[in-house]
C-alpha angles and dihedrals in degrees: 000000000000149000124209146165125213114196149176121209123247091248091052093236102105137050128186154153133227119190141170133185150157086252133099115263097348089178090069093061113027115045133063132157142165124195115252089011109065145249138267140193116199116189150140100061084001120212099206090190086070089074095066093035094052095047090049091051091048092048089054090056104267117146120235092259093048091048091052091049092050092049096051094042091059099042122081089196092060094119090064097044134093127191142170125195136182117190134212095272097043101267111150133199137171132188132191120189118229093243097053111124117262134295093039132148146099148222135210135207127194110189141146088247091060137302127243145176116209124190142160145170134200086027128154088246147304089295088080096065091037091056091047092053091048092051092047092052096045100043123091127196134069124332095264092055092048093048091049092048089055092047092050091049092051092050092048090050091057106280119191106007091216093062139255133306116135143014138179142190127202124179127172132192131162111277093357097123127102107304087352093288097134141357101266111119095166130010109165131156136184103195104182122007139134090231105025099165097054088045090051090051090052090052091049089056090051090047089056092048098048106026107037127072123251118254120232089255091057095052122101117194114244101233121186089262093051090045091055089048092050093049089051092049090049091053091049089052090054099258124129091229144347094268090060091050091053092052095045095047095045094240095140093117091051103043136051108189098154110051123050131276086055116205145163129205111255091231092055090047089053091049092051091048091050092239 
């Protein structure tokens, strides 16, 4: 019912899962990941208990292939299951039970440029996983962008032969969570949508805008003239001052208006100016 990719970044710092399906809220069932441990996608007749079991096995030192073997050995429903795992060191494994609905199968890639496990069932054909692997291998950028490129390629190659409904993206990295409080760099879900993958891509762009920090190249110094302009724009938007606007619009990761050197992200400045 689903196609997914589980991946580890080239620098070995991030793990994640991208998944799409003709199924309500696929992100609630399929993906799980923990930084420095690994990531898993459990699907077909998904055994959601496999998520915790697999991550526990990986945390205890099992490789991806050993974890998969342990999961299927202990599950009488193994013939109806499908799973992909990437471990802490980049080992990748995928499994498709013999009773999964056609077309069903998977591929893995273990490479210095990043490892992945790709799998799907009820697909239009093997061209779906082939296209996903090709996109993974040919796409640069961070892990979230590579996972999304693979998901888009799989969808364009035919995807789930029943249609489209939901998609999700999960990426973890040490200290990547909000204010560094956990490891979740990206956790986005489109639960019920006619075009879930494009919608997921839109959300990923917003995630980057609101929840990642500006680079030095993106920062524009807040000069006295720009400060006056920002205060004026805030008043026009109905805020008492620029600080209030930043708080209400969730621009905290893209603006520093309190501690010198003061700066604003060029994208936020363009948004406020209506450019």
